N, C-alpha and C positions, 0 to 999 in steps of 0.2 A: 515464716514460721523457722524458726532455729532450734536445730535438734542436737541430742548426742546420742550417737546407736551404737551399743556394745554388743558383743556377741563372742563366743570362743568358737564359732564357725563362719567361715567366710559365706558359705552357701546362706545361712540363714540371715546373714548381714546382707547379704546383695538383695535376696529376696524381699525383705522388709523396706530395704531403701527403694526398690523398684515401685512398691504399693504408695509409698509416701511422695514420691516424685510424679506419679500419676495424679495425685491429688493436688500437690503444691510443686510444679515444676521447678520454681526458683527456691526452693527449701534449700537453707544451708545447714548441712549435715555433717558435724565432726564425728567420723567414725573412730572407734577404741576395738583392738584387738584383744580380747581378754586374753591372759598368760602371755601375749607376743610383746605388746605395748606396755611402756611404763605404766606400774600400777597407780590407780587414782591416789594421789596425795590425800592422806588424813584431813587436810583443812580444805580440800576442793568441795564445793557446794553447787556447782553447776550454775550460778547465780546468772549467767549470760545466756541459758537455753531456756525456752519455753517448757520442754519437758527432756527428760532421759529415757530413751528407749532401750530395754534390754530384749533379745531375739535368742531362741535357744529350742533345742528339742531335745528330748532324754537321751542320755542322763543330764542333767542340769545342775549337779552339784557345786560347780564354780559359781555359775549365774547364781543360784539360789543362795549361797554363801555371799556374793556380793550384794545380792538385795537387801538380804538382813542388815550389813554392815551401812548401806546407804541410807537405809531406815532409820537408824539410830542417830543420824547425823540431824540435828534440829534444823537448819536452815536449807537443807538439801532441797534440789527441785522435786516436783512430783514425778513419779515413775510410771511408765506404762511396760508392762511386762508381757511379751508375746511369746507363748509356748505353742511349739507346732505338736500337740497332741490332743487327743480327744478331752472334753472337759470333765472335771470331777463332777459327783452327783450334787454336791453342794460346795460350789466354789468360794474360797476363802475372800472375806472381804477385809482388805488392810487399809488403814487411812495413809494417805500419801500415795498410793498405787491403784492405778487402774491394770486389769488383768484381760489380756484376750486369749482365747483357748480356741484349737483347731487344727486338725492335721494339714489343713492348708490356710492360709492367712484370709481370713474375712476382712476384707478390705474397709467394709462399711463399719465394721466393730473396730478396728484398727483407727481409722480417722475420728471416728466418736472419741475414742479414749484419749486421743493425742490433743483433741481440742477440748475435752472436759479437762486434762490437766493443764493444758496451757492456760485455761479460764482461772482454774484454782491458783496457779502459780501467781498471776497477776493480781489476784484477790490478796493473796499472802504477802506479796509484795508491796501492796498499798497500804495494808495494814501496819508492817514495818516501817515504813516512811514516815507514818503519822507518829510514832514513838518519838518521845522528846530526845532521846540518845541516839538516835538514828545517824545525826552527821558524822558522831564519833567514829564510825566504823571507816571512814574516810580520810580520817586524819592521821598524817605522816607527820609526827613532830608537829610543828606550828603551821603546817601547810594541810590544806583540803583538796583531795583528788579525787575528783567524781568519777564513778565507774569502776573504782578499784576499792576491795576492801583491805584494810589492815590486818596481816598475819602476825608479824615480829618483826623488831629491828634487828639488822645483821650486822651493820657494823658502819664504821664512816671511814670515808678513803678522801682527807684532802679537802677539796671544795664539794664534796658530794656525801648524803647519807643515804645509807643504802637500807631497802625493805624488801621482807618479802610479802607479796600482796596476790589477791585473785583479781584477775581484770576480766570484767564481762566483755569487753570486747575481743580481746585473745581468747577465750574461753577457757583458761587455765590457769595455774599460777605462774607468776611472774617476778622478776628483780626488777623493784623501782629504785633507780638512781635520781636523788632529788637533789637539785642545785642548791646549794646553802644560801647563797646571797643573791639577793635582786639585783639584775643587772642595773647599771646607771644608765640612763638612756643617753644621757649628755655626753659621757665618756666611755668609751668601750671597754668592758672587761675581758683581760686577757683570760683568766680560767673559763668565764661563760663561754667565750670563742672557742676554748678547746671542747668544752662541754658539748656545745652543738657541731664541731667538727667530728667527734664521736659518732654521731648519730648519722651524719652525713657519709661519713666513709662506710659504717658498717651497713647501713641500711639499703646501699647500693649495690652491696654484694651477696650474691646468693651461692653460697659454699658451704659443704658440708660440714667443715672444720672450721667455720666462722660463726661466731654467736649471732643467733638471729633476733632481730630488734623489730618489735611489734607496734610502738607507738611513742610519737614525741608530743609532749604537751606541757601546757602551762597551768598550774594551779596557785592561786594567790600570788600572782607575779613572779612563782618558782617554776623554771624549767624543769622537766623530769625525763627520762626515757625509761620506758617499759621494755626489758629484754628476757632473754630464754632465762629459764630456772636450772641449775644442775643440781638435782638431790645427790649425785653420787659423790660432788665434792671436787677437788682439784688436784692437778697432778703432785702437787707437792705432797699431799696426804697419801696418794697412791703410792708414792716412792719411800714411803715409811715402810712399806713390804717389800718383800723381794720382786725385783722386777727381771725377768729372764731377759739375756741379749736379744731374743727374738722380738718378745714384746717391746723393748727400748727401740729396736730399729724400726717396728710398725710405728712406734710412737712418733719417732724422728719422721718417718715417711709423711705421718699426716700432719706434723705441723710443718713442714717444709713445702707441703701442699698449699697450706694457709697462707704461707708467706708468699709463695708464689702469686697466689691471687692478688693480695694487697699491693705487693710490689709491680704487677703488671697495670694497676691503676695508679701509680705515682706516691704511694705511701709506705713509708717507715713507720714499724711498731714502736721501736725505740724502748721498750720497757718488757721485751721477753723474758719471762721467767717461770718456775713452775706455777705460781700462784695464780697466775695469768693464762693458765692453760687448763681448762675445765673438761670433766669427763661426763659424757652422756650414759645411761644405763645401758646401752646397749655395746658399749665399751669402746667408742670412739671418742676422740679428742675434739675439743674446740677451743677456739683463740678467742680470749676477750682482752677487755679494757685499752680501748683505743685512745684513753685520755692523754697519753703522751704522744699517740701518733702523729706523724706531719707530713703532709702533702710536699712533693718535693717543690712544686711551684707557689707554696703558701709563702705570703708576707712574712720576711724574717722578723717581723715585729710581734709575730704570735708567739714566738718561743724565745726572743732575744738573742743577742749574741755573745756568744761564747758562754753559756749557761750549761750545766750538768744536770741532765735529768734521766731518771732511771736507778736500778738497783746496781751497786759497784760490784757485787759477786758476779752479775751477768753482763756487764758491760764491755764493750769490745775497747783496746787500748785507745783508738782515736775518740770514741764517745767520753772515756773517762778525762780527756785532758782537752775537751770542749773544742775538737778539732771537727772539720767538716767530714758528715758520715754520708753513706748510701747503703745499699741493699745488702752490703758485704758485712756492716755492722750487726745488722740482724742475725745474719748467719753465723757470725762469731758467738752471739747470744745463745743461739740454738747449739752451737758446739759445746758450752759450758753445760747446758741443759741435760744434752746428749752424754757428755762425760759423767754428769752425777747420777744419770740414770741407770749407766753400766756400773759405774765403782760405788755409787752410794755415799760419795764425798765430791765436794766443790774442787777444780783444780788449783784455787789460790782463795787462800784466807787470811786474816791478819787480825791485829789487835783495832784497827781504825780504818776508815773508807779510804783515805789517802793509801795507807799500805797496799790496801787490797788494789786499788787502781795502778800504783806502782807496779806491783808484781804482772799485773796484767800486760804492762808495757816492757819490763824488763826481765821477768823472772824465766827461767826454763819451763816448759811443759813437764810436770811431774811424770815420771815414768808410769807408760800405760800396764797393768797387770797382765801378765801371759795370756791368761784366759780370755783375754779381750783382744789379743794381737790381731784378730781378723777384721777389727773395725780401727784398727790404728790409723789405717790410711786415711779415713773419712776424719777422724778426731782430730788429725793434724793439720789437714787442708782447712777445717772448720776454725781451728784455734792457731792458726798462723798470725805471728805478730804484723806483717804487712798485708792490707785488703789484697795487694797484688797477688799474694802466694795463697789467698782462700779461693773456694769457690767463685765463680762471677757472677752467679745468679742462682735461684732456688732451683730453676729448672735443670742447673748442672748438678747440683746436688741430688736432685730426684734420680737422674739419670745414674749417679754413683750408687745409689741407692737400689736401685732397681738391678743393676750389674750385680752388687752383692748378693743380692735374693738369689739370684740365679745361679751363681756359683756356689751359694750354700755357705 
């Protein structure tokens, strides 16, 4: 039994969960704290759950509003609404919803309602699968990826096409990165190797500020990655609004923590920029897009010799000149991001990519505005031309950030 349990009260959620687990000890229950967790996306249909259980006691205005909204979604899973109050004289009958009343949870009534909702869901899904156009819902361009429902095309990124989808396995919306080419079995594809490497790198890291990976699979011979969806957008968009120095320093802290995690397992990001730093709705930041990441021990054939990858505005001098790089190159890129978060502009711009790359190597660091003088030490260390003059690790940078926070 796989259920989603929603309540605006922790005690209601725990009470109902206890009753469910007595009947189904191995039940897979995904909890949603109404009013605290990210609101359910308008495209979410709970397709991967047997039913959705709402639980609350009066006043239930927020739950009632949510129930009304969910019932308007044509494909939403059947709902079981548990209300801890005496039943009305004439309990309402609502298609798609089972109701359970009582000042105490009637376990038998709850189990019957969940079983009835589960059977109803199975029947509805069977009818839906029998429809001639059912397979189209799992089409992502020319690729069919079962267990995922197409919502919209987000964009394309080099070797990948990117979609928003609902994953039955993950139980929520995900971003699907679908590899555009079918890899040649006889001849290894460099792009495909990078794509698989992205999954292997990130899937092995469990860090608050690193994107969550849910699945890697193959559909119609095309590989795909199902990863975390960020409805709040990216840091680039957030930076269009005013960022206070305190907020910028906090963001710097979070990104540095993510870099420390990947550096400790021998990985360089190599494409750190605001577009690859996402925001969660709780305000935390998340590092994404490891397509250019490189294991320090990886065969050089994977990325080639003296090739330049990344975005010139954020490249370290050594990366821009296709020299050997290490963790200090990522820290330089982070310094560019921090400078931009504070001042609202990039330290170096130019009419061409090569002009920008030249300035990173030769031009003096632009004057730091007086109002940001307290951060000048960190900026100058991060943006030092020579790697030897920068922070030597993310851990060292995190120590400097902590010290700055203490001194105010």
